[in-house]
C-alpha positions as CSV (number, residue, x, y, z in Angstrom):
1,M,0.0,0.0,0.0
2,D,2.8,2.5,0.9
3,G,4.5,1.9,-2.4
4,A,1.3,2.4,-4.4
5,I,0.5,5.6,-2.5
6,L,4.0,7.0,-3.1
7,D,4.0,6.0,-6.8
8,N,0.5,7.6,-7.3
9,I,1.6,10.8,-5.6
10,N,4.7,11.0,-7.8
11,S,2.7,10.3,-11.0
12,S,0.0,12.8,-10.3
13,V,1.7,15.7,-8.4
14,R,4.5,17.7,-10.1
15,P,7.6,19.0,-8.3
16,N,6.3,22.6,-8.2
17,D,2.7,21.8,-7.2
18,I,1.4,22.2,-3.7
19,L,0.3,18.9,-2.1
20,Y,-2.0,19.2,0.9
21,H,-1.7,16.1,3.0
22,L,-4.6,15.7,5.4
23,G,-2.9,13.8,8.1
24,D,-1.5,10.5,9.1
25,F,1.5,11.0,6.9
26,A,3.3,8.0,8.4
27,L,2.7,5.9,11.5
28,P,4.8,7.1,14.5
29,K,7.1,4.1,14.4
30,R,7.9,4.6,10.7
31,N,10.6,6.9,9.4
32,V,8.8,10.0,8.4
33,A,11.8,11.6,6.7
34,Q,12.3,8.5,4.6
35,Y,8.7,8.7,3.2
36,R,9.1,12.4,2.6
37,E,12.3,11.9,0.6
38,K,10.5,9.6,-1.8
39,I,8.0,12.3,-2.8
40,R,9.2,14.5,-5.6
41,C,6.8,17.4,-4.8
42,R,8.8,20.0,-3.0
43,N,5.8,21.8,-1.5
44,I,3.9,19.6,1.0
45,I,1.7,21.2,3.5
46,L,0.8,18.7,6.3
47,I,-2.5,18.9,8.2
48,L,-1.8,16.9,11.4
49,G,-3.7,13.7,11.9
50,N,-4.1,11.5,15.0
51,H,-1.1,9.3,14.0
52,D,1.2,12.2,13.4
53,P,3.5,12.8,16.4
54,Q,2.7,16.0,18.3
55,T,4.1,17.6,21.4
56,K,2.2,17.7,24.7
57,E,1.0,21.2,23.8
58,G,-0.5,19.9,20.6
59,Q,2.2,21.5,18.4
60,P,3.9,19.6,15.5
61,H,6.8,17.4,16.6
62,N,10.2,18.7,15.4
63,K,10.4,15.7,13.0
64,Y,8.0,17.6,10.8
65,N,10.4,20.4,9.8
66,I,10.7,18.5,6.5
67,F,7.3,19.9,5.3
68,S,6.7,23.4,3.9
69,R,4.2,24.1,6.6
70,V,2.3,22.2,9.3
71,F,-1.2,23.0,10.6
72,V,-4.0,21.5,12.7
73,V,-6.7,23.2,10.5
74,L,-6.0,25.4,7.5
75,R,-8.2,27.7,5.5
76,I,-7.2,28.2,1.8
77,R,-8.8,30.2,-1.0
78,P,-7.7,28.7,-4.3
79,V,-9.0,30.2,-7.6
80,I,-11.5,27.7,-9.1
81,Q,-13.3,28.7,-12.3
82,N,-12.2,32.3,-11.9
83,L,-13.5,32.5,-8.3
84,R,-11.7,32.3,-5.0
85,Q,-13.2,29.3,-3.2
86,P,-12.8,29.2,0.6
87,I,-11.9,25.7,1.7
88,I,-11.3,24.4,5.2
89,L,-8.7,21.5,5.4
90,S,-8.6,19.2,8.5
91,H,-7.8,15.6,9.3
92,Y,-11.2,15.2,10.9
93,A,-14.7,15.6,9.5
94,M,-16.7,18.5,11.0
95,R,-20.4,19.1,11.1
96,T,-19.8,22.8,10.8
97,W,-16.7,24.8,9.9
98,N,-15.7,28.4,9.3
99,G,-17.9,29.7,6.5
100,S,-20.0,26.5,6.2
101,N,-23.2,28.6,5.9
102,H,-21.6,30.9,3.4
103,G,-20.3,28.6,0.6
104,S,-17.1,27.3,2.2
105,W,-16.1,23.7,1.5
106,H,-14.6,21.3,3.9
107,L,-12.1,18.5,3.0
108,F,-11.1,15.8,5.4
109,G,-9.6,12.4,5.7
110,H,-9.5,10.1,8.8
111,S,-12.8,8.3,8.4
112,H,-11.8,5.9,5.6
113,G,-15.1,6.4,3.8
114,K,-17.1,5.2,6.8
115,L,-19.1,8.4,7.2
116,P,-22.2,8.7,5.1
117,D,-22.4,11.8,3.0
118,D,-24.7,14.2,4.9
119,G,-25.3,16.5,2.0
120,S,-23.1,19.3,3.3
121,M,-20.3,20.8,1.3
122,S,-17.8,18.4,2.8
123,F,-15.8,15.7,1.1
124,D,-13.7,12.8,2.3
125,V,-10.5,13.1,0.2
126,G,-8.6,10.3,1.9
127,V,-6.5,8.3,-0.5
128,D,-8.1,5.1,0.5
129,Q,-11.3,6.5,-1.0
130,H,-9.7,7.4,-4.3
131,N,-7.6,4.4,-5.4
132,Y,-4.7,5.4,-3.2
133,C,-4.2,8.5,-5.3
134,P,-4.4,12.2,-4.3
135,I,-7.2,14.1,-6.0
136,N,-6.8,17.5,-7.7
137,I,-8.8,20.6,-7.0
138,E,-10.8,20.1,-10.3
139,T,-12.0,16.7,-9.1
140,V,-13.0,18.3,-5.8
141,A,-14.8,21.1,-7.6
142,D,-16.7,18.6,-9.8
143,F,-17.8,16.7,-6.8
144,M,-18.9,19.8,-4.8
145,N,-20.8,21.2,-7.8
146,S,-22.6,17.9,-8.1
147,K,-23.9,18.4,-4.6
148,L,-25.5,21.8,-5.4
149,V,-29.2,21.8,-5.8
150,Y,-30.6,24.3,-8.2
């Protein structure tokens, strides 16, 4: 599984892209730096998951200085179809999130596809739900647009 994930990342993410990894990068007993070195993408932003080592204060462990940035939750605003789309990234699914009543999307992992879709503008983007492959923002947009009721 690890080899398939690494191969799929390297075949779908270019070196200058930004890869948002939504947690559980490597189990604590694994060599995180070794996994990171195998990914050609230089810009990986890690959203901490429950299997990612953290300090007692909830801050990222110093072994994560190999990532561009590390967050618990992150709000981004990429341009999609000529509009800035607010998106909340977290490891965990949330029932509400910043801007959830104002068009913001929520992307998460952790649940391994075991949560039913509640109709909200949230999406389980965990690789185990997508053939062990990261998904691009266009795929996310297509899915979110399919949820809109006109």
